[in-house]
C-alpha positions as CSV (number, residue, x, y, z in Angstrom):
1,M,-4.1,6.1,-11.6
2,E,-6.6,5.2,-8.8
3,S,-9.5,6.7,-10.7
4,F,-8.6,4.7,-13.8
5,M,-8.4,1.5,-11.7
6,N,-11.8,2.2,-10.2
7,L,-13.3,2.9,-13.7
8,Y,-11.9,-0.4,-15.2
9,A,-12.1,-2.5,-12.0
10,D,-14.2,-5.2,-13.8
11,R,-11.6,-5.5,-16.6
12,G,-8.4,-5.3,-14.6
13,I,-6.6,-3.6,-17.5
14,F,-6.5,-0.3,-19.3
15,R,-4.1,1.7,-21.5
16,L,-2.7,5.2,-21.5
17,W,0.0,7.4,-22.9
18,L,2.8,9.0,-20.9
19,G,4.3,11.5,-23.2
20,T,5.1,9.5,-26.3
21,T,5.2,6.2,-24.4
22,F,2.2,3.8,-24.7
23,L,1.5,1.9,-21.5
24,V,-0.8,-0.9,-20.6
25,V,-1.7,-1.1,-16.9
26,I,-2.8,-4.4,-15.3
27,F,-4.2,-5.1,-11.9
28,K,-5.8,-8.5,-12.2
29,A,-4.0,-11.6,-10.7
30,E,-4.5,-13.7,-13.8
31,Y,-2.9,-11.1,-16.0
32,A,-0.1,-10.4,-13.6
33,E,0.8,-14.1,-13.6
34,V,1.2,-14.0,-17.4
35,I,4.0,-11.5,-17.1
36,L,5.6,-12.4,-13.7
37,Q,5.9,-16.2,-14.1
38,S,7.4,-15.8,-17.6
39,S,11.0,-16.5,-18.2
40,K,10.8,-14.4,-21.3
41,H,9.4,-11.1,-20.1
42,L,12.2,-10.2,-17.7
43,D,13.3,-6.9,-19.2
44,K,12.5,-3.8,-17.1
45,A,10.6,-0.9,-18.6
46,E,12.5,1.9,-20.3
47,E,11.8,4.3,-17.4
48,Y,14.2,2.4,-15.2
49,K,17.1,3.8,-17.4
50,F,17.0,7.0,-15.3
51,L,18.4,4.9,-12.4
52,H,21.4,3.8,-14.5
53,P,23.7,6.8,-13.6
54,W,23.3,5.9,-9.9
55,L,22.8,2.1,-9.9
56,G,24.5,1.2,-13.2
57,T,23.1,-2.1,-14.5
58,G,22.9,-4.0,-11.2
59,L,20.3,-6.6,-10.2
60,L,17.4,-4.1,-10.3
61,T,18.1,-2.5,-13.7
62,S,20.0,-5.2,-15.7
63,T,18.4,-7.4,-18.3
64,G,19.2,-10.6,-20.2
65,S,22.2,-12.7,-19.5
66,K,23.7,-10.1,-17.1
67,W,20.6,-10.2,-14.9
68,K,20.6,-14.0,-14.9
69,S,24.2,-14.1,-13.9
70,R,23.9,-11.5,-11.2
71,R,20.8,-13.2,-9.8
72,R,22.5,-16.6,-9.6
73,M,25.5,-14.9,-8.0
74,L,23.6,-12.9,-5.4
75,T,20.9,-15.3,-4.3
76,P,23.1,-17.2,-1.8
77,T,23.9,-13.9,0.0
78,F,20.3,-13.6,1.2
79,H,19.8,-17.1,2.8
80,F,18.6,-17.2,6.3
81,K,22.0,-18.1,7.9
82,I,23.3,-14.8,6.6
83,L,20.2,-12.9,7.7
84,N,20.9,-14.1,11.2
85,D,24.1,-12.0,11.2
86,F,22.0,-8.9,10.7
87,V,19.7,-9.3,13.7
88,G,22.2,-7.5,15.9
89,V,22.3,-4.5,13.6
90,F,18.5,-4.4,13.6
91,H,18.4,-4.4,17.4
92,D,21.1,-1.8,17.8
93,Q,19.6,0.7,15.4
94,A,16.1,0.1,16.6
95,S,17.3,0.8,20.2
96,I,18.6,4.1,19.1
97,M,15.3,5.0,17.5
98,V,13.3,3.9,20.6
99,K,15.6,6.0,22.8
100,K,14.8,9.0,20.6
101,L,11.1,8.2,20.5
102,S,11.0,8.0,24.3
103,Q,11.9,11.7,24.4
104,V,8.6,12.5,22.6
105,A,6.4,9.9,24.3
106,D,4.4,12.5,26.1
107,G,1.0,12.0,24.5
108,K,1.5,14.9,22.1
109,E,1.1,14.5,18.3
110,F,4.2,14.3,16.1
111,D,5.3,12.9,12.8
112,I,7.1,9.6,13.2
113,F,7.9,9.2,9.5
114,N,11.5,10.6,9.6
115,Y,12.4,8.7,12.8
116,I,11.6,5.4,11.2
117,T,13.1,6.4,7.8
118,L,16.5,7.4,9.3
119,C,16.6,4.2,11.4
120,A,16.0,2.2,8.2
121,L,18.8,4.0,6.4
122,D,21.2,3.3,9.3
123,I,20.2,-0.4,9.2
124,I,20.6,-0.8,5.4
125,C,23.9,1.1,5.3
126,E,25.4,-1.0,8.1
127,T,24.2,-4.3,6.6
128,A,25.2,-3.3,3.1
129,M,28.6,-1.9,3.7
130,G,29.4,-2.7,7.4
131,R,29.7,1.1,7.9
132,S,27.5,3.2,10.3
133,I,26.6,6.5,8.8
134,E,24.7,7.5,12.0
135,A,21.8,9.0,10.0
136,Q,19.7,9.0,13.2
137,S,22.2,11.3,14.9
138,N,23.3,13.3,11.8
139,S,20.5,13.5,9.3
140,N,22.2,16.5,7.7
141,S,25.3,14.6,6.4
142,D,26.0,15.0,2.7
143,Y,25.5,11.3,2.1
144,V,22.1,11.1,3.8
145,K,20.9,14.3,2.0
146,S,22.2,13.0,-1.4
147,V,20.3,9.6,-1.0
148,Y,17.0,11.4,-0.6
149,K,17.7,14.1,-3.2
150,M,18.7,11.5,-5.8
151,T,15.5,9.5,-5.3
152,E,13.5,12.7,-5.7
153,L,15.4,13.7,-8.9
154,V,14.9,10.3,-10.5
155,L,11.2,10.3,-9.8
156,Q,10.9,13.9,-11.1
157,R,12.6,12.9,-14.4
158,Q,10.5,9.8,-14.8
159,R,7.4,11.9,-14.6
160,T,8.5,14.8,-16.9
161,P,8.8,13.7,-20.5
162,W,10.6,16.9,-21.6
163,Y,13.4,16.0,-19.2
164,W,14.0,12.5,-20.7
165,P,16.5,13.6,-23.4
166,D,19.9,14.0,-21.6
167,F,20.7,17.3,-23.4
168,L,17.5,19.0,-22.2
169,Y,17.9,17.6,-18.7
170,N,21.4,18.9,-18.4
171,T,20.6,22.3,-19.8
172,I,17.2,23.3,-18.6
173,G,16.6,20.6,-16.0
174,Y,18.5,19.5,-12.8
175,G,21.5,17.9,-14.4
176,K,24.1,19.7,-12.3
177,E,22.3,18.9,-9.0
178,H,21.9,15.3,-10.2
179,D,25.7,15.0,-10.9
180,R,26.6,16.6,-7.6
181,C,24.6,14.1,-5.7
182,L,25.9,11.3,-7.8
183,E,29.5,12.2,-7.1
184,I,28.8,12.1,-3.3
185,L,27.0,8.8,-3.4
186,H,29.6,7.0,-5.7
187,D,32.6,8.5,-3.8
188,F,31.3,7.2,-0.5
189,T,30.5,3.7,-1.8
190,L,33.8,3.3,-3.7
191,K,35.8,4.5,-0.7
192,V,34.2,1.9,1.6
193,I,34.7,-0.8,-1.1
194,K,38.4,0.1,-1.4
195,E,38.9,0.0,2.4
196,K,37.2,-3.4,2.5
197,M,39.3,-4.7,-0.4
198,D,42.5,-3.6,1.3
199,A,41.4,-5.2,4.6
200,V,40.6,-8.5,2.8
201,S,44.0,-8.5,1.0
202,D,45.7,-8.0,4.4
203,A,43.7,-10.7,6.1
204,S,44.1,-14.5,6.1
205,S,42.8,-16.4,3.2
206,N,39.8,-17.9,5.0
207,S,36.8,-18.4,2.8
208,M,33.5,-16.6,3.6
209,E,32.0,-20.0,4.3
210,E,34.6,-20.6,7.0
211,M,34.0,-17.2,8.4
212,L,30.3,-17.8,8.6
213,N,30.8,-21.1,10.3
214,Q,32.8,-19.4,13.0
215,H,29.7,-17.6,14.2
216,S,26.9,-19.0,16.3
217,D,23.7,-17.0,16.3
218,E,24.3,-15.7,19.8
219,D,28.0,-14.8,19.0
220,V,26.9,-12.7,16.1
221,Y,24.5,-10.6,18.2
222,R,26.9,-10.3,21.2
223,G,29.7,-9.1,19.0
224,K,32.1,-12.0,19.7
225,G,33.0,-12.1,16.0
226,Q,33.2,-9.7,13.1
227,R,29.8,-8.7,11.7
228,L,29.5,-9.6,8.1
229,A,28.0,-7.2,5.6
230,F,26.6,-7.6,2.1
231,L,29.8,-6.1,0.8
232,D,31.9,-8.8,2.5
233,M,29.9,-11.4,0.7
234,L,30.2,-9.6,-2.7
235,L,34.0,-9.5,-2.3
236,C,34.0,-13.2,-1.5
237,T,31.9,-13.9,-4.6
238,A,34.5,-12.1,-6.7
239,D,37.3,-14.0,-5.1
240,D,35.5,-17.3,-5.8
241,G,35.9,-16.7,-9.5
242,S,32.6,-15.2,-10.5
243,H,34.4,-12.1,-11.8
244,L,32.5,-9.4,-10.1
245,S,34.5,-6.2,-10.8
246,M,34.8,-3.3,-8.5
247,E,32.3,-1.4,-10.6
248,G,30.0,-4.5,-10.4
249,I,30.3,-4.5,-6.6
250,R,29.5,-0.8,-6.5
251,E,26.4,-1.3,-8.6
252,E,25.1,-4.0,-6.2
253,V,25.9,-2.1,-3.0
254,D,24.2,1.0,-4.3
255,T,21.2,-1.1,-5.5
256,F,20.9,-2.7,-2.1
257,M,21.0,0.8,-0.5
258,F,18.4,2.2,-2.9
259,E,16.0,-0.7,-2.9
260,G,16.4,-1.5,0.8
261,H,16.0,1.6,2.9
262,D,13.0,3.4,1.4
263,T,10.9,0.3,1.0
264,T,11.7,-0.9,4.5
265,A,10.9,2.6,6.0
266,A,7.6,2.8,4.1
267,A,6.5,-0.6,5.2
268,M,7.4,0.2,8.9
269,N,5.6,3.5,8.8
270,W,2.4,2.1,7.3
271,A,2.4,-0.8,9.8
272,V,2.8,1.7,12.7
273,H,-0.1,3.8,11.5
274,L,-2.4,0.8,10.9
275,I,-1.7,-0.9,14.1
276,G,-2.0,2.3,16.1
277,A,-5.3,3.2,14.4
278,N,-6.8,-0.2,15.4
279,P,-6.6,-0.6,19.2
280,D,-7.9,-4.2,19.2
281,V,-5.1,-5.2,16.8
282,Q,-2.5,-3.3,18.9
283,A,-3.7,-5.1,22.0
284,K,-3.2,-8.5,20.3
285,V,0.3,-7.4,19.2
286,H,1.2,-6.4,22.8
287,E,-0.2,-9.7,24.1
288,E,2.0,-11.7,21.6
289,M,5.1,-9.6,22.6
290,D,4.4,-10.2,26.3
291,Q,4.1,-14.0,25.7
292,I,7.5,-14.0,23.9
293,F,9.5,-11.7,26.1
294,G,7.6,-11.5,29.4
295,G,9.2,-8.8,31.5
296,S,12.6,-9.1,29.8
297,D,14.2,-6.4,27.8
298,R,16.6,-8.8,26.0
299,P,17.1,-8.3,22.3
300,A,15.0,-10.3,19.9
301,S,16.6,-13.3,18.3
302,M,15.8,-14.9,14.9
303,N,13.8,-17.6,16.8
304,D,11.8,-14.9,18.5
305,L,10.9,-13.4,15.1
306,K,9.5,-16.7,14.0
307,E,7.2,-16.7,17.0
308,M,5.7,-13.3,16.1
309,R,3.0,-14.8,14.0
310,Y,0.3,-12.3,14.6
311,L,2.7,-9.3,14.1
312,E,3.7,-10.9,10.8
313,C,0.1,-11.0,9.7
314,C,-0.2,-7.3,10.6
315,I,2.8,-6.5,8.5
316,K,1.5,-8.5,5.5
317,E,-1.9,-6.8,5.8
318,A,-0.1,-3.4,5.9
319,L,1.8,-4.3,2.8
320,R,-1.5,-5.4,1.1
321,L,-3.0,-2.0,1.7
322,F,0.1,0.1,1.1
323,P,2.7,-2.0,-0.8
324,S,6.1,-0.2,-0.6
325,V,6.5,-0.3,-4.4
326,P,3.2,0.9,-6.0
327,F,4.0,-0.1,-9.5
328,F,6.7,-1.9,-11.6
329,G,7.1,-2.1,-15.3
330,R,8.2,-4.8,-17.9
331,K,8.8,-4.5,-21.6
332,L,7.2,-7.2,-23.6
333,T,9.8,-9.2,-25.6
334,E,7.0,-10.8,-27.7
335,D,3.3,-10.5,-28.4
336,C,1.3,-11.3,-25.3
337,K,-2.3,-12.2,-24.5
338,F,-4.1,-11.2,-21.3
339,G,-7.5,-12.9,-21.5
340,E,-9.2,-11.4,-24.5
341,Y,-6.7,-8.6,-24.8
342,S,-3.8,-8.9,-27.2
343,I,-0.8,-6.7,-26.5
344,P,2.0,-6.3,-29.1
345,K,5.7,-6.8,-28.6
346,D,7.8,-3.9,-27.1
347,T,4.8,-2.5,-25.2
348,T,5.5,-1.4,-21.6
349,V,3.3,-3.1,-19.1
350,I,2.8,-1.6,-15.7
351,I,1.7,-3.9,-12.8
352,T,0.1,-2.1,-9.9
353,P,0.1,-4.0,-6.6
354,P,-2.4,-1.6,-4.9
355,G,-5.0,-2.6,-7.5
356,L,-4.2,-6.3,-7.3
357,H,-4.4,-6.2,-3.5
358,R,-8.0,-4.8,-3.6
359,D,-9.5,-7.5,-5.7
360,E,-12.7,-8.4,-3.8
361,R,-12.6,-11.9,-5.1
362,Y,-9.6,-12.6,-2.8
363,F,-9.9,-9.7,-0.3
364,P,-13.5,-9.0,0.7
365,D,-14.1,-5.5,2.1
366,P,-10.6,-4.7,0.7
367,E,-10.2,-1.3,2.5
368,K,-10.5,-2.8,5.9
369,F,-7.3,-3.5,7.9
370,D,-7.8,-7.2,8.9
371,P,-4.6,-9.1,9.8
372,N,-6.6,-12.3,10.1
373,R,-6.7,-12.4,6.3
374,F,-3.1,-13.8,6.5
375,L,-3.7,-16.6,9.0
376,P,-2.7,-19.8,7.3
377,E,-6.3,-21.2,7.1
378,N,-7.5,-18.0,5.3
379,S,-4.7,-17.8,2.8
380,L,-4.7,-21.3,1.3
381,K,-7.0,-20.9,-1.7
382,R,-5.9,-17.5,-2.9
383,H,-4.5,-17.0,-6.4
384,P,-0.7,-16.9,-6.0
385,Y,-0.4,-13.6,-7.9
386,C,-3.2,-11.7,-6.1
387,Y,-0.7,-10.5,-3.4
388,I,2.7,-9.4,-4.6
389,P,4.3,-6.8,-2.3
390,F,7.7,-8.1,-3.4
391,S,6.8,-8.8,-7.0
392,A,6.7,-12.5,-7.9
393,G,8.1,-15.1,-10.2
394,P,11.8,-15.3,-11.5
395,R,12.4,-11.6,-10.9
396,N,10.9,-11.2,-7.5
397,C,12.6,-9.2,-4.7
398,I,15.8,-11.0,-3.7
399,G,15.6,-9.3,-0.2
400,R,12.0,-10.2,0.5
401,N,13.0,-12.0,3.8
402,F,15.1,-9.1,5.0
403,T,12.4,-7.6,6.0
404,V,1.0,3.8,18.9
405,T,-2.2,5.8,18.6
406,S,-2.7,7.4,15.2
407,K,-4.5,10.7,15.1
408,Q,-5.2,10.5,11.3
409,S,-8.0,8.8,9.5
410,R,-7.1,6.7,6.4
411,E,-8.5,9.5,4.2
412,E,-6.1,12.1,5.7
413,L,-3.0,10.2,4.8
414,F,-3.0,10.9,1.0
415,P,-0.7,8.0,-0.1
416,I,1.6,9.3,-2.9
417,G,2.7,6.8,-5.6
418,D,6.3,7.9,-5.9
419,L,9.1,5.3,-6.5
420,I,7.9,4.3,-3.0
421,M,4.4,4.6,-1.6
422,R,4.6,7.2,1.1
423,P,2.1,9.4,3.0
424,E,2.1,13.0,1.7
425,H,1.7,14.5,5.2
426,G,3.8,12.0,7.2
427,I,2.5,9.6,9.9
428,I,1.1,11.6,12.8
429,V,1.0,9.7,16.1
430,E,0.8,10.0,19.8
431,L,3.2,7.9,22.0
432,R,2.8,7.1,25.7
433,P,4.8,4.7,27.8
434,R,3.0,1.4,28.6
435,T,1.9,1.2,32.2
436,T,1.5,-2.6,32.4
């Protein structure tokens, strides 16, 4: 894909065949805007159907009126007041990771990728379901292994046209392994949902809004009240008359798990690599942290996060170079025109953020890691669709706000464009305790 983007860089568009499927790939901001700002081209590409057995038709995979209904229903669950409730989870799980990393902070090389990935999985599971799976302590649990295996199986099937028919996949493919993982994942989610539903029916009839108002930001972190999870809010939505069934709740919880943990882990890993590979940037991040925390080891609050402006620029620049989702597809619902190119109805259009993010019109010297690109004064005049790590427009990522010395050169990382952009050989780092 990268070689094609280099070949057609001046056009920002090319076409190809994947098996019997005709694809148009775009990586120009003006063309991406045509698709992403449209209220008509909201249907996902056919290749997303391989996620249906796991995720059903939740927010990621649904289309038409069902998607619009779910989006309206779920948007309030991601407002900043609710995200405040999750800060304590972030801190607790990050503290576990830091404790584990301190055991290998001896200046020797190691792969940090799985440390960060398991931490992200713990965070997403606890914020999604209110249940700790302790992935950082038990990475061999059936649930943890099934999450990763299912992601691998879905990607493999998407890339293998002869596995697309269900009959062939189930007879000569990996159908049995797929179904075994699926049973583990669904059983766990449904068990947690049932336990939550039983707890809600036994509790008082306080509305979720009243429960939220009982918590101050500090109370939420200190554990003075019950931590609320995404699942709690889904149950409230159903109780408020929006008619979200148990199966609908399962779809959205599994979608949150799938979309959340891998994307978060990938972003964290790339940021660690890029900050570690640029000592001047790392020094500025240290300086900013020292200004906010001084010599204190207190947990970060939501207000502290708002003060981490330079670190935010670093994360945005990491997502520019290595966006967690390297491509996403839409199926055209009517004929569409991209500049001089006319594309017929029912064509699958693939949008590639890595190509968009390397447009020299908006990002000079695009391969350079430069967090200053995202200082307010440097971002004002950019095209609104030249930087889309969380997609954009009506179908953008609903959870977009949820959000070391490297011994590898950029060339040694070999980014792999799976469902999530990850390094083929991990993220090799050295860690040492700070002396000042």
